[in-house]
C-alpha positions in Angstrom: 17.5 23.2 7.8 14.4 25.1 8.8 14.0 27.1 5.6 14.4 23.8 3.6 11.9 21.9 5.8 10.2 20.1 2.9 13.4 18.4 1.9 14.5 17.7 5.4 11.1 16.2 6.2 11.4 13.9 3.2 14.8 12.7 4.5 13.3 12.1 8.0 10.5 10.1 6.5 12.9 8.1 4.4 15.1 7.4 7.5 12.0 6.2 9.4 11.1 4.0 6.3 14.6 2.5 6.3 14.5 1.9 10.0 11.1 0.1 9.7 12.4 -2.0 6.8 15.5 -3.0 8.9 13.3 -4.0 11.8 10.9 -6.0 9.7 13.9 -7.7 7.9 13.0 -6.5 4.4 16.6 -5.4 3.8 17.7 -9.0 4.1 15.5 -10.1 1.2 17.1 -7.9 -1.4 20.5 -8.6 -2.9 23.7 -8.0 -0.8 24.9 -4.9 -2.8 21.6 -3.0 -2.5 21.3 -4.0 1.1 24.8 -2.6 1.9 24.0 0.6 0.1 20.7 1.1 2.0 22.4 0.4 5.3 25.1 3.0 4.4 22.4 5.5 3.4 20.5 4.9 6.7 23.7 5.4 8.7 24.4 8.7 7.0 20.9 9.9 7.5 21.1 8.9 11.2 24.4 10.8 11.6 22.9 14.1 10.3 19.3 13.8 11.4 19.6 12.0 14.8 18.6 15.2 16.8 15.5 15.9 14.7 14.4 12.5 13.5 11.2 12.7 15.7 10.3 16.2 14.5 7.1 16.4 12.5 7.0 20.2 11.9 9.0 23.4 12.3 9.6 24.2 16.0 7.8 27.0 17.8 10.8 27.9 19.8 14.6 27.5 19.3 17.1 27.7 22.1 20.5 28.8 20.9 23.8 28.3 22.8 26.8 29.9 21.3 25.4 32.8 19.2 28.4 33.3 17.0 28.7 29.6 16.0 24.9 29.3 15.3 24.3 32.5 13.4 22.9 30.6 10.4 20.3 29.0 12.6 19.4 32.4 14.1 19.0 33.9 10.5 16.8 30.9 9.5 14.6 31.5 12.6 14.3 35.2 12.0 13.3 34.5 8.4 10.6 32.1 9.4 9.4 34.0 12.5 10.4 31.3 14.9 10.8 32.5 18.5 14.5 32.5 19.6 15.8 32.1 23.2 19.5 32.7 23.4 22.0 32.1 26.2 24.1 35.2 25.8 27.6 35.8 26.9 29.4 39.2 26.9 30.5 38.7 23.3 27.0 38.2 21.8 24.5 40.6 20.2 21.2 40.8 22.2 19.4 42.6 19.5 18.9 39.5 17.3 17.1 37.4 19.8 13.5 37.5 21.1 14.4 36.3 24.7 17.8 36.3 26.3 19.4 34.6 29.3 22.6 36.3 30.4 25.0 33.5 31.3 28.3 31.9 30.4 27.6 30.0 27.2 31.1 28.3 27.4 30.5 26.7 30.8 28.9 23.2 30.5 27.4 23.2 34.1 25.9 26.7 33.4 24.3 25.7 30.1 23.2 22.4 31.5 21.4 24.0 34.4 19.6 26.5 32.1 18.6 23.9 29.5 17.3 21.5 32.2 15.3 24.4 33.7 13.8 25.1 30.3 12.9 21.5 29.6 11.4 21.0 33.1 9.2 24.1 32.4 8.2 22.9 29.1 7.2 19.5 30.4 5.2 21.1 33.2 3.3 23.4 30.8 2.3 20.5 28.4 
């Protein structure tokens, strides 16, 4: 996603355009077949882009939970020079991250506590 940011940004912009058109009621004015196709396209874009639809540029920091499952994201961050913070369990490699937090990455309460602490710190520093 990050290494293909130009294309992803176009998809995000198109999703925002479709959302705006739906709010204004412009999708009702076109014929039924085109309207249904645009609504399906919008639903598909929302499904895949819901977590990043408000991003305007590549992030400065990426927080990774579950290093083995997210290895492609880590490789993209390394390629682009994006800072990586990883919650590391005993089965992870600490050499491919910039900052690490040793914790159980399988425990939802543990990960929730750490992520909430990060978000609180980020909000205070803005």
